[in-house]
C-alpha positions as semicolon CSV with decimal commas, in nm:
position;residue;x (nm);y (nm);z (nm)
1;M;3,740;3,619;2,665
2;S;3,930;3,607;2,996
3;N;4,275;3,765;2,997
4;E;4,405;3,499;3,236
5;P;4,677;3,273;3,088
6;L;4,570;2,959;2,903
7;V;4,829;2,695;2,994
8;L;4,876;2,336;2,885
9;G;5,051;2,102;3,128
10;I;5,216;1,765;3,059
11;E;5,291;1,508;3,331
12;T;5,486;1,185;3,266
13;S;5,690;1,131;3,582
14;C;5,570;0,776;3,648
15;D;5,297;0,557;3,497
16;E;5,032;0,814;3,405
17;T;5,032;1,027;3,093
18;G;4,854;1,345;3,196
19;V;4,760;1,649;2,991
20;G;4,578;1,933;3,163
21;I;4,455;2,269;3,038
22;V;4,376;2,556;3,273
23;R;4,286;2,920;3,237
24;G;4,401;3,099;3,549
25;H;4,262;2,884;3,831
26;T;3,988;2,729;3,617
27;L;4,033;2,370;3,503
28;L;3,921;2,320;3,144
29;A;4,051;1,968;3,076
30;D;4,226;1,690;3,265
31;A;4,300;1,397;3,035
32;V;4,486;1,099;3,183
33;A;4,600;0,773;3,026
34;S;4,724;0,526;3,287
35;S;4,945;0,223;3,224
36;V;4,884;0,081;3,573
37;E;4,729;-0,239;3,439
38;E;5,046;-0,311;3,242
39;H;5,248;-0,291;3,565
40;A;5,006;-0,476;3,792
41;R;5,138;-0,823;3,715
42;F;5,487;-0,710;3,822
43;G;5,359;-0,568;4,151
44;G;5,512;-0,229;4,076
45;V;5,599;0,018;3,802
46;V;5,847;-0,104;3,539
47;P;6,031;0,205;3,403
48;E;6,074;0,075;3,045
49;V;5,708;-0,023;3,023
50;A;5,604;0,319;3,154
51;S;5,820;0,502;2,900
52;R;5,678;0,307;2,608
53;A;5,323;0,366;2,732
54;H;5,387;0,742;2,747
55;L;5,510;0,740;2,387
56;E;5,195;0,564;2,271
57;A;4,955;0,774;2,478
58;M;5,098;1,124;2,433
59;V;4,931;1,235;2,109
60;P;4,587;1,081;2,181
61;T;4,588;1,234;2,530
62;L;4,683;1,576;2,394
63;E;4,402;1,553;2,139
64;R;4,150;1,447;2,403
65;A;4,244;1,734;2,633
66;C;4,212;1,994;2,357
67;E;3,878;1,852;2,249
68;T;3,747;1,860;2,606
69;A;3,864;2,218;2,658
70;G;3,731;2,325;2,319
71;I;4,059;2,478;2,209
72;A;4,327;2,436;1,944
73;L;4,688;2,385;2,048
74;S;4,772;2,722;1,893
75;D;4,539;2,891;2,145
76;V;4,757;2,818;2,449
77;D;4,974;3,091;2,599
78;A;5,236;2,861;2,752
79;I;5,346;2,499;2,792
80;A;5,436;2,350;3,130
81;V;5,591;2,008;3,184
82;T;5,719;1,802;3,474
83;A;6,099;1,817;3,449
84;G;6,154;1,608;3,763
85;P;6,173;1,426;3,990
86;G;6,055;1,092;3,854
87;L;6,157;0,803;3,631
88;A;6,424;0,925;3,390
89;G;6,288;0,761;3,075
90;A;5,930;0,859;3,152
91;L;6,027;1,221;3,218
92;L;6,217;1,236;2,889
93;V;5,903;1,155;2,692
94;G;5,708;1,442;2,847
95;V;5,994;1,692;2,828
96;A;6,061;1,607;2,461
97;A;5,692;1,645;2,377
98;A;5,672;1,979;2,557
99;K;5,981;2,110;2,380
100;A;5,838;2,009;2,043
101;L;5,513;2,191;2,119
102;A;5,690;2,501;2,250
103;I;5,912;2,526;1,942
104;S;5,641;2,450;1,686
105;L;5,386;2,682;1,847
106;D;5,642;2,948;1,948
107;K;5,520;2,944;2,308
108;P;5,715;2,983;2,635
109;L;5,812;2,662;2,813
110;Y;5,817;2,602;3,189
111;G;5,991;2,290;3,322
112;V;5,854;2,249;3,674
113;N;5,895;2,036;3,984
114;H;5,651;1,749;4,025
115;L;5,613;1,809;4,400
116;S;5,545;2,181;4,364
117;A;5,281;2,094;4,106
118;H;5,107;1,873;4,365
119;V;5,085;2,184;4,583
120;A;4,967;2,418;4,307
121;V;4,681;2,193;4,193
122;D;4,476;2,273;4,503
123;Q;4,424;2,624;4,362
124;L;4,199;2,474;4,097
125;E;3,958;2,366;4,367
126;H;4,001;2,596;4,665
127;G;4,145;2,915;4,516
128;P;4,477;3,092;4,584
129;L;4,713;2,932;4,831
130;P;4,771;3,103;5,164
131;D;5,129;3,232;5,196
132;P;5,282;3,060;5,377
133;C;5,131;2,714;5,398
134;L;5,264;2,375;5,501
135;A;5,246;2,099;5,239
136;L;5,233;1,732;5,333
137;L;5,301;1,541;5,012
138;V;5,252;1,165;5,027
139;S;5,279;0,932;4,729
140;G;5,447;0,619;4,604
141;G;5,781;0,795;4,576
142;H;5,762;1,078;4,827
143;S;5,668;1,156;5,186
144;S;5,765;1,519;5,234
145;L;5,690;1,814;5,459
146;L;5,743;2,147;5,286
147;R;5,712;2,508;5,389
148;V;5,564;2,691;5,090
149;D;5,606;3,070;5,092
150;D;5,561;3,105;4,716
151;V;5,471;2,797;4,511
152;T;5,657;2,940;4,210
153;S;5,985;3,024;4,379
154;S;6,014;2,951;4,752
155;V;5,965;2,595;4,876
156;T;6,166;2,485;5,181
157;P;6,196;2,116;5,276
158;L;6,137;2,049;5,646
159;G;6,132;1,670;5,640
160;A;6,117;1,369;5,411
161;T;6,119;0,991;5,410
162;I;6,455;0,829;5,486
163;D;6,354;0,497;5,331
164;D;6,020;0,370;5,198
165;A;5,766;0,637;5,107
166;A;5,412;0,598;5,243
167;G;5,263;0,493;4,909
168;E;5,540;0,240;4,855
169;A;5,465;0,087;5,195
170;F;5,095;0,065;5,102
171;D;5,185;-0,124;4,784
172;K;5,417;-0,367;4,962
173;V;5,174;-0,440;5,245
174;A;4,890;-0,487;4,997
175;R;5,098;-0,750;4,820
176;L;5,156;-0,929;5,155
177;L;4,781;-0,936;5,210
178;G;4,700;-1,057;4,859
179;L;4,543;-0,728;4,754
180;P;4,581;-0,584;4,401
181;F;4,827;-0,319;4,284
182;P;4,825;-0,026;4,344
183;G;4,772;-0,106;4,708
184;G;4,653;0,226;4,853
185;P;4,288;0,226;4,741
186;H;4,244;-0,143;4,826
187;I;4,389;-0,111;5,177
188;D;4,171;0,196;5,234
189;R;3,864;0,000;5,128
190;V;3,940;-0,319;5,324
191;A;4,048;-0,127;5,636
192;R;3,696;0,009;5,681
193;E;3,588;-0,340;5,788
194;G;3,882;-0,389;6,026
195;N;3,981;-0,293;6,380
196;A;4,260;-0,037;6,375
197;V;4,362;-0,101;6,738
198;S;4,365;-0,481;6,715
199;I;4,739;-0,488;6,634
200;D;4,998;-0,247;6,770
201;F;5,229;-0,178;6,478
202;P;5,531;0,055;6,529
203;R;5,534;0,426;6,452
204;G;5,863;0,506;6,278
205;L;6,087;0,791;6,398
206;T;5,862;0,889;6,688
207;A;6,083;0,784;6,982
208;R;6,244;1,067;7,177
209;R;6,592;0,992;7,041
210;D;6,461;0,981;6,683
211;L;6,277;1,308;6,723
212;E;6,600;1,485;6,817
213;R;6,753;1,405;6,475
214;H;6,449;1,336;6,258
215;R;6,168;1,545;6,405
216;F;5,992;1,599;6,073
217;D;6,126;1,297;5,881
218;F;5,943;0,973;5,804
219;S;6,036;0,604;5,796
220;F;5,800;0,326;5,691
221;S;6,047;0,046;5,622
222;G;6,033;-0,083;5,979
223;L;5,654;-0,076;5,976
224;K;5,644;-0,273;5,653
225;T;5,880;-0,533;5,803
226;A;5,673;-0,554;6,122
227;V;5,359;-0,626;5,919
228;A;5,541;-0,892;5,717
229;R;5,667;-1,066;6,031
230;W;5,325;-1,055;6,194
231;V;5,162;-1,209;5,886
232;E;5,434;-1,476;5,857
233;A;5,396;-1,572;6,223
234;R;5,022;-1,600;6,183
235;E;5,056;-1,820;5,876
236;A;5,320;-2,037;6,046
237;S;5,081;-2,106;6,332
238;G;4,815;-2,221;6,088
239;E;4,576;-1,942;6,180
240;P;4,401;-1,733;5,913
241;V;4,529;-1,381;5,856
242;P;4,264;-1,120;5,947
243;V;4,323;-0,909;5,638
244;A;4,087;-0,628;5,734
245;D;4,240;-0,591;6,081
246;V;4,597;-0,594;5,948
247;A;4,506;-0,338;5,682
248;A;4,334;-0,112;5,936
249;A;4,615;-0,132;6,191
250;F;4,882;-0,071;5,927
251;Q;4,691;0,222;5,778
252;E;4,642;0,374;6,122
253;A;5,015;0,352;6,193
254;V;5,093;0,537;5,870
255;V;4,837;0,815;5,900
256;D;4,906;0,859;6,271
257;V;5,269;0,948;6,200
258;L;5,191;1,158;5,891
259;T;4,933;1,373;6,064
260;R;5,120;1,401;6,392
261;K;5,438;1,528;6,226
262;A;5,256;1,758;5,986
263;I;5,072;1,933;6,267
264;D;5,389;1,950;6,477
265;A;5,569;2,116;6,183
266;A;5,286;2,364;6,127
267;V;5,285;2,464;6,494
268;D;5,665;2,492;6,493
269;Q;5,659;2,717;6,185
270;G;5,364;2,924;6,301
271;I;5,160;2,819;5,996
272;E;4,781;2,799;6,009
273;D;4,713;2,612;5,683
274;I;4,812;2,257;5,585
275;L;4,774;2,131;5,230
276;I;4,784;1,754;5,168
277;G;4,874;1,631;4,819
278;G;4,997;1,326;4,632
279;G;4,828;0,994;4,565
280;V;4,803;0,891;4,932
281;A;4,611;1,214;5,000
282;A;4,312;1,031;4,855
283;N;4,314;0,801;5,161
284;S;3,992;0,855;5,357
285;R;4,144;0,791;5,699
286;L;4,430;1,036;5,636
287;R;4,185;1,306;5,535
288;F;3,967;1,252;5,842
289;L;4,245;1,228;6,100
290;A;4,435;1,526;5,960
291;T;4,124;1,744;5,967
292;E;4,030;1,632;6,318
293;R;4,375;1,681;6,469
294;A;4,437;2,010;6,290
295;A;4,106;2,155;6,407
296;A;4,208;2,090;6,766
297;K;4,509;2,318;6,707
298;G;4,318;2,585;6,515
299;I;4,479;2,481;6,186
300;R;4,292;2,459;5,855
301;V;4,340;2,164;5,617
302;R;4,304;2,174;5,239
303;V;4,295;1,855;5,033
304;P;4,211;1,843;4,661
305;R;3,946;1,598;4,548
306;P;4,088;1,245;4,494
307;G;4,113;1,282;4,116
308;L;4,351;1,574;4,156
309;C;4,566;1,400;4,420
310;T;4,707;1,137;4,188
311;D;4,950;1,236;3,910
312;N;4,780;1,443;3,640
313;G;4,847;1,713;3,384
314;A;4,613;1,958;3,557
315;M;4,856;2,004;3,843
316;V;5,140;2,087;3,604
317;A;4,919;2,332;3,414
318;A;4,814;2,490;3,744
319;L;5,175;2,555;3,841
320;G;5,256;2,677;3,490
321;S;4,964;2,917;3,504
322;E;5,091;3,056;3,833
323;M;5,438;3,095;3,680
324;V;5,293;3,301;3,395
325;A;5,072;3,509;3,624
326;R;5,367;3,595;3,851
327;G;5,595;3,684;3,561
328;R;5,848;3,407;3,609
329;V;6,111;3,374;3,336
330;P;6,044;3,069;3,110
331;S;6,282;2,774;3,109
332;A;6,547;2,736;2,839
333;L;6,460;2,507;2,550
334;D;6,753;2,283;2,637
335;L;6,616;2,206;2,984
336;P;6,689;1,848;3,092
337;A;6,473;1,582;3,249
338;D;6,612;1,561;3,603
339;S;6,507;1,238;3,777
340;S;6,651;1,361;4,109
341;M;6,538;1,724;4,089
342;P;6,573;1,873;4,438
343;V;6,255;1,947;4,631
344;D;6,345;2,314;4,673
345;R;6,400;2,372;4,300
346;V;6,058;2,472;4,170
347;Q;6,162;2,538;3,811
348;F;6,444;2,416;3,589
């Protein structure tokens, strides 16, 4: 039997109950129960609904993960859980479950940062992370550029969204276009039939004055408003809205800024590897444009497969496993759920 740590990870920061089990860098189980359908009619995640769904899904998801991995709970060497950031009530469910397991099984507990976990998960697919690397994390709640010198202890924020995150903008624009929630996958699909240069939507925080103060920051609120006004004007004139063209032009505006700033940050920091994580990392155009532009600068790009980009327990287990392997001190059993956990705090 391998002497690498067997770690169970629990993720409940938003609307997905995830339980992952890894041994070292090998993924043994990744069980996810999503409540997205319960939120779809509201056009977004309802925190109280998400919390209740986590309560109902926790035990069945734990059982499914253990069955898939072929282990008993008593076999694990450590428990890792997302302590923040995220929805307060949702986080509490996962943290409480992890504490109960740690106490009952007498195992060490690691309360970890959701964003750092999105970085660590790539190790399950592409092996150890290069030190340093630049992480571009894009999801419904975050658009962040991070310098990662050690995923277990040294993560430095370089830039972040100052308003709407990229994934949030995808959801809002999808709603404008009559596409289902969550909007990202549907815009990605529809955009393939559209003309990305048919409409010139703005690129937030790319003007010279903006770059002086917000070189590596993001803003998608103005883009979202520009799309809304364009659609409203089209409807007011009685002309049909070319959904595919709007989706393609909007998507291009988002990924253009994301990739441009990520590569600029990597060059500025002298970093040769960019890792893209978070739900929006599953976007096909983002993956293509990032790889193309990075190659022109001699920079390598790593992106986990789509199933590991969205929130899951595997990413938390991956970070927990790295914590154990590097001898990090476990978290205290009274660790809180911190909905606004700072980006540069890897562990609570």
